[in-house]
N, C-alpha and C positions, 0 to 999 in steps of 0.2 A: 504493500500499500504506499502510495506517495505521501511523503511527509508534508504537512501543511506549512506554508510560509507564514510565520507569526509576526513578521515585521510590519508595522503599521505607521502611518504618518498623520500629522495634523495639518489639514489643508483648509484655507479660508475659501478659496474660489478658483475657478479655472476660466481663463479667457481663451476662446477658440481661435480668434483671428487677430492676434496682436501684430502691430506694424511698427512699434517703436522700441521693442525689447530685443534687438538683435537683427540680423539680416533676414530678408524675406518675410513670408507670412509665418507666424509662430503661435503655437499653443503655449500660453503662459500659466505656469502653476504657481499660485500665490500661497506660500507656506507660512504657517503661524509661528510666532516666537521671534523675539529680537531683544538683545541685551541693550541696545542703544535707545535713547529717548531724544532723538534729534528734534530740535526746536521747530524745524520746518517739515517734519514728517507728515505725509498725507495719508498714511495708513495706520493710525493708532489702534484700530480695531484688531490689528495683527500682532501687537506687542506680546501678548500672552500666548504661551503654548497651550492650546485648548485640547479638547478631547481628541483621541485618535479616531479618525473617521474614514480612512482609506488605506489601501494596500498598494504596493508597487504594481501588482497585476491590474488593479482597477485603473490606475493612472495610464498604463500602457494601452489598455483597451480604449480609453477615451482619446488618447493621442492618435492611435492608428486610424481612427475615423477621419482625421484631418490630414493624413499622410499624403494624399494626392495633391494637396496645396503646397507641399514643402519642396517640390522639385525645382522651382525657380529660386535663384538667389540664396541658396543655402538656408532655406526655411527649416523650421524644426521646433524644438521645445526650449523654453527658457524657464528656469527655476528662479522665482523671485519671492518677494514677501513684504514684510517680515524679513527674516534672515535664514535662507535655506541651510546654511552651515550648522545651524543648531539641531538639525535632525540628520546627522551624518549617515547612520546606518540605513535609514529609509532612502536618503538621497543616493547612496552608493548602489543599493539594490535596484532602485528604479532606473538608474543610469545604465546598469548592466543589461537590464531587459531592453531598454531603448536602443542600446548599441547593437543588440542582436537583430533589431529591426532596421539597422543602418540609418538612424535618425540623428541629425545634428543637434548637439546639446550646448546651450549657453547657460552660464551661471551669473545672475545679477546679485552682487554681494558687496557688503562693506568690509568683508574679511574678519568678522567677529563671530567665530564659531566656538567649537569645543575640541578642535583637533581633527585628526584623520585627513588633514588637508592634502597631503601627497596622494593618498588613495583616491580621494574624491576627484582630484585634478586629472588623474589617469583617464577618467571617462568624459572629461569636459573638452569641448572643441573651442569654446570662446568664453572669456571671462569679461563681464561688464563690471568694472571695478568702480565703486562709488567712493570718491575722495570726500571726506567730511571736512577735514581741516588739516593743515600741514604742521601747525604748532601744537605741542603736547598739551599745554594749558588751555588753549582755545578749543582744542578737540574735546577736552573734558568738559569745558563750559557749554559747548554746543550739544554734546551727546550724553552727558552725565556718565561717561564711561572712559577709562583710560585708553590711550592710543596703542598700547603695547600689543594687544591681540591682533590688531590689523597689520602691524609690522611683521608679526610671525607669519601671517598668511601671505604677505607680499614676498617674504623670503621663499616660502614654498612655491609661490607662483613663479618667481624668477627661476627657481630650480627646474620647474616643469617646462619652461619656455613656451607656455601656451599663448596664443594671440590674446591681446588685451584691448578692450575699448575703455577709455577713461570717461567717467561722468562726474562733472563738477557742478553742483547747484551754486548759483550766484545770488547771494543775499545782500541787499543794500546795506552798506556800512560794515560788512564783514569781508566779502570777497571781491568787491568791485573797486579795488585800489591797487596801485602799482606794487606796494609792499607785499601784498598777499600773492599777486601773480608772479612776482619774482621768486617767492618761496615755493610756489607750485612748480615752477620750472625746475628748481633744485630737487623737489620731490620726485617728479616724473623722470628725471635723469637716472634715478635709482631703480626704475621699473623697466624690465626688459620687454621687448616685442610689442610695444604699443603700436597699434594699427590705426587707431582713431581716437580723437578727443572731442567731447561734447560739453558745451556750457549750457546748463539748463536754468532759465530765469526763475527765481523763486516766485511761487504763486500761493494763493490762499484757498485753493480748491478743497483742501482737507479740513478747513476750519469748521464746517458744519458737523463733521464727524466728532470733533472734540466736544462740541456743544451737546451732541446727542449722547456722548459718553460721560458727560458732566466733568470734563477735564478742561482746565483753563487753557486757552490757546496762547502759547508762549510768545509769539511774535505779533500780538494783536496790534501793536503800535508801529510795526514795520510795514512800509508800503510794498506792494508787489514790485518785482524788478522789471524795469523797462526793457522790453524786448529789443528795441533798436540799440540801446546802450549795451546790452548783452552781446549783440552781434558785433558791435564795434570793439568791445573788449576782446572778444574771441578772435577777431581778425588780427588785432595787435599782438595778442598772445601767440597765435599760431605763427606769425612772422618771426617772433623771437624764438619759438620752439624749433622751427625749421632751421633757423640760423645756427642755433646751438647744436642741433643734430648734425648738420653739415660740418660744423667745426670739429665735433667729436669724431666723425668719420675720417676727416682729413688727418687729425692727430693720430688716429689708430693706424691709418695707412702709412704715415710717416714712421711710426715706431716699428711697423712690420718691415718696411724697407730697410731701416737701420739694422734690424736683426738679420 
């Protein structure tokens, strides 16, 4: 008799036709649980790790229905949340089954889990890495959690050499200044295989969720980030980033020639 798989996960919801969580059309699995309490979080309903309500097999069955839509532009599955890394065994088992179906897997994460990072990354095709802040104290102020765990994940990510998309929310008064962007440049220099960088303007679309949950909205007095200003900051930043990247390549080639 075949042994029953007892691994279960806590899932908030599943979006069948996601277009902004990785390449192509994606099925997005929103997983419950998160250590961070980001002041701009728009999914506070997923902070707590709730009841176990699904299995890896159930997820794969749901995903396979959408497989015909994945063929163009590397569509597939994105694990988001919440923080998917807080359910490592469920995540690993689900990814194993998805890989048997040859499905592209993206992981949307802030890098704050409970370990098993290398094993998880073995099954991941793309990491969407959320940068919260570059400064230790400001990271703590923004998320109510130390930066150390995310640095552990970044080390594992670098060791894996997986493709990375960087996501940076731009909050007025926090990230929309030259000092922060310079520190972001230094931070990204330490992350390997970055293929894309996105700036996401801060918005208040999650505010009503806080009110419904009787949680004070932390950035009540902070205006939404202007989209045009965000685009301008992004253009300026990318020019600096590309210049830095080219310089690093030239220095590397020079050292290689010397040797």
